[in-house]
C-alpha positions in Angstrom: -27.8 -1.7 24.4 -28.4 -5.0 22.6 -26.0 -5.7 19.7 -28.7 -5.8 17.1 -30.0 -2.4 18.2 -26.5 -0.9 18.1 -25.9 -2.3 14.7 -29.0 -0.5 13.2 -28.2 2.7 15.0 -24.6 2.6 13.9 -25.6 2.0 10.3 -28.6 4.4 10.1 -28.2 7.0 12.8 -24.8 7.6 14.1 -23.4 9.7 11.2 -25.7 12.6 12.3 -26.6 11.6 15.9 -23.3 10.8 17.5 -19.7 12.0 17.8 -18.7 9.2 15.5 -19.6 10.7 12.1 -17.9 9.1 9.1 -17.5 11.8 6.6 -17.6 10.7 2.9 -15.1 12.0 0.4 -17.7 14.5 -1.0 -18.1 16.1 2.4 -14.9 18.0 1.9 -16.1 19.9 -1.1 -17.9 23.2 -0.8 -20.9 23.9 -0.8 -21.7 20.2 0.0 -19.6 20.4 3.1 -21.6 23.3 4.5 -24.9 21.5 3.8 -23.7 18.3 5.5 -22.2 20.1 8.5 -25.5 22.0 9.0 -27.5 18.7 9.0 -25.0 17.0 11.3 -25.0 19.9 13.7 -28.9 19.9 13.8 -29.0 16.2 14.2 -26.6 16.3 17.2 -28.6 19.1 18.7 -31.8 17.0 18.5 -30.2 13.8 19.7 -26.6 12.7 20.3 -26.3 9.1 21.4 -22.9 9.8 22.9 -24.5 12.3 25.3 -27.6 10.3 26.1 -26.3 9.0 29.5 -25.9 12.6 30.8 -29.5 13.6 30.2 -32.2 13.7 32.9 -34.8 10.9 33.0 -37.6 12.9 31.4 -35.4 13.9 28.5 -34.2 10.3 27.9 -37.7 9.0 27.9 -38.9 11.7 25.5 -36.0 11.0 23.1 -36.7 7.2 23.2 -40.3 7.9 22.2 -39.1 10.3 19.5 -36.7 7.6 18.1 -39.6 5.2 17.5 -42.0 7.9 16.2 -39.4 9.3 13.7 -38.5 5.8 12.4 -42.0 4.5 12.1 -43.2 7.7 10.3 -40.3 7.4 7.8 -39.0 10.8 8.8 -35.7 9.2 9.8 -33.3 8.6 8.3 -33.7 11.6 6.1 -34.5 10.9 2.4 -31.6 13.1 1.4 -29.2 10.9 3.5 -30.6 7.7 2.0 -29.8 8.9 -1.5 -26.1 8.4 -0.8 -26.4 5.8 2.0 -28.7 3.1 0.8 -27.6 0.7 3.5 -29.0 3.1 6.1 -32.6 2.3 5.1 -34.4 0.8 8.1 -36.5 -2.3 7.2 -39.7 -3.3 9.0 -37.9 -5.9 11.2 -35.3 -3.4 12.3 -38.1 -0.8 13.0 -39.7 -3.3 15.3 -36.4 -4.1 17.0 -35.7 -0.4 17.6 -39.2 0.4 18.8 -39.2 -2.6 21.2 -35.9 -1.5 22.6 -37.0 2.1 23.1 -40.1 1.0 25.0 -38.2 -1.4 27.2 -35.4 1.2 27.8 -38.0 3.9 28.7 -39.7 1.5 31.2 -36.3 0.7 32.7 -35.5 4.4 33.1 -38.9 5.1 34.7 -38.1 2.5 37.4 -34.7 4.0 38.3 
């Protein structure tokens, strides 16, 4: 994946959608810890970038479409996440970068 795409995903998505979660200090305090762990588990169930390579073609293409849809609609990153992680906000330029990448990647997967 291109470096600029990975940078946006690392900043805005990986905490809940990869095995590389960076837990903040408050994540060790109950009941906040339960809330965060539930969100992270649900996020990984929906999409885990670290497992993406093991998925079948149709699932990969569907996830790529979902990434763009979720980001463009403003559904992701979650508003609750952005309250404490302002740097995770995805600007218009980064949205375009991600959506262009997801489209190109889906076409590439279809041709495999």
